[in-house]
N, C-alpha and C positions, 0 to 999 in steps of 0.2 A: 698835137691833139689836146694836150692839157690847156693850152691857151684858148682853144675853141670851146672847151668845157667852161673855163673861167668866164668867158664872155656871157654865158647864160646863167651863171650863178649870181644873180643880182636881186636886189629887193623886189623888183617887179615880178620875179619868179615866172619867166616865160615857159619854163618846163613843167610847171605845176607840181613842183617838189613838195613833199610833206614839209610843213613848217619846221619840225624838229630836225629833219635831215638838212634843210637849207641853213639852219642855224649852226650846224656843225661843219661849216665850209672847210675848215682846215684839215679835217679827216675825210669827209665824205666826197670831196671832189676826186680824191684818189680812188675811192670806191667806185665812183662814176667811171673813171678811166679804166679800172679793172673790169667793170661791167661791159664796157665796149670790147675789151679783149676777149671776154667770155663769149660774146656774140660770134667772134671769129672762130674760137675753138669749137663752139657748138655747130656752126654751119659747116665747118671742115672736119667734123668728127675726130677731133684731136683729144688727147687725154687732158683731164682737168688741170694737170700740172704744167701744161703748155701755154705759152703766150705768143702772140704773133709779133713779128718784127715790127716795131712801131712805125718806122718810116714807110715800109711797104703797106702797112694797114692804112695809114693816113692817105697815101697816094691812091690806093684802091677806093677808099671812101670818096675822095675828091673826083677821081676819074669816072666813077659810076654815079656820081651826083647823089650819093647816099649819106653824106656827112651829117647834114641836119637831121635827117630821118633817124639815123642810127643813134645820134646823140640823144634825141628825144625818146626813142624806144628804150635806150639804156637807162634814162632817167625814170621812165615808167617802171622798168624792171627793178631798179634800185628801190623805188617807192614800194613795190610789191614785196620785195625781200624784207624791207624794214617793217612794213605793216604786218606781214605774215609772222615775223619773229615776235613782234609786240603782242599779237593776238595769241600766239602759242604760249608765251609766258603767262598771259592773263588766264588762259584756259587751264594752265597747270598750277595756278595759284602762286606764281613766282613774280618777283619784282623785276621789271624790265628797266635796265639802265641803257639809254641810247649811247652814252659815251663808252660804256663797256662793250656794247654790241659792236661799235665801230672799230674796236681794237681787238676783237675776238675772232678766231677762225670760224666760228659759227656764222658770222656775217658772210664769209666767202661761200660757204655751203648754201646759205639762203639765197645769195645772188645767183649761183649756178642753177638752183632749182627754179627761181623766178624766170631766168632766161629760157630754160627748157619749156616751161609753161607758156611763156610769151610766144616763142617760136611755134609751138604746137597750136596755140590758139589763133595765130594770125590766119591760118588757112580756113578758119571757121567763120570769119567775118566777111561781109560783102566786100568784094574786091581784094580780099586777103590773099587769095591764091596768087594773084599777080604780084603783090608786095613780097610774098614769100619767095617766089621765083626770082624776083629782082635781087633780093638779099642773097639767095643761094648763088646766084651768078656773080653779083657784084662783090661779095666777100670771099670768093674762092681764092685760096692760096695753096701753094705747094707745101708738102710736109716739111721741107727744108726751110720754109719761111717761119717756122715756129722754134722756140727754144724753151728750156725749162724755166718755170717761174722762180724767181729768187725769193727766198724766205729769210726771215730773221730769227729762225728757231735756234 
């Protein structure tokens, strides 16, 4: 999965990533990977601390032909999380440090919120109900396919 993400984190920016996010490739590609895992936890109504088995997740994405779409959607959600956090800092008169954000737990919460918003909003766009149904079916996993997220606390 990480290799699939890396293929798209190039100067041509096919995912339309925020330029600041794109410039932090060493950290943010892992956030992109995390964002994909959050899609799985959201679709499967799993706790936030859960992550899908990577091999099973990749297999499902390929089998359902959703790999490219989910990578792109995750990039959009990552952008939304970053932009929302930047705007929130500015609204509160705080200095926003992209590097600190990428290393902070608040980035994980912002990503989870962006995913929830993204999934909810999909149904409201033309053709979105079909996309949402395909996601719900294509990303469906058993509870046993999830494990607790590792932390470095």
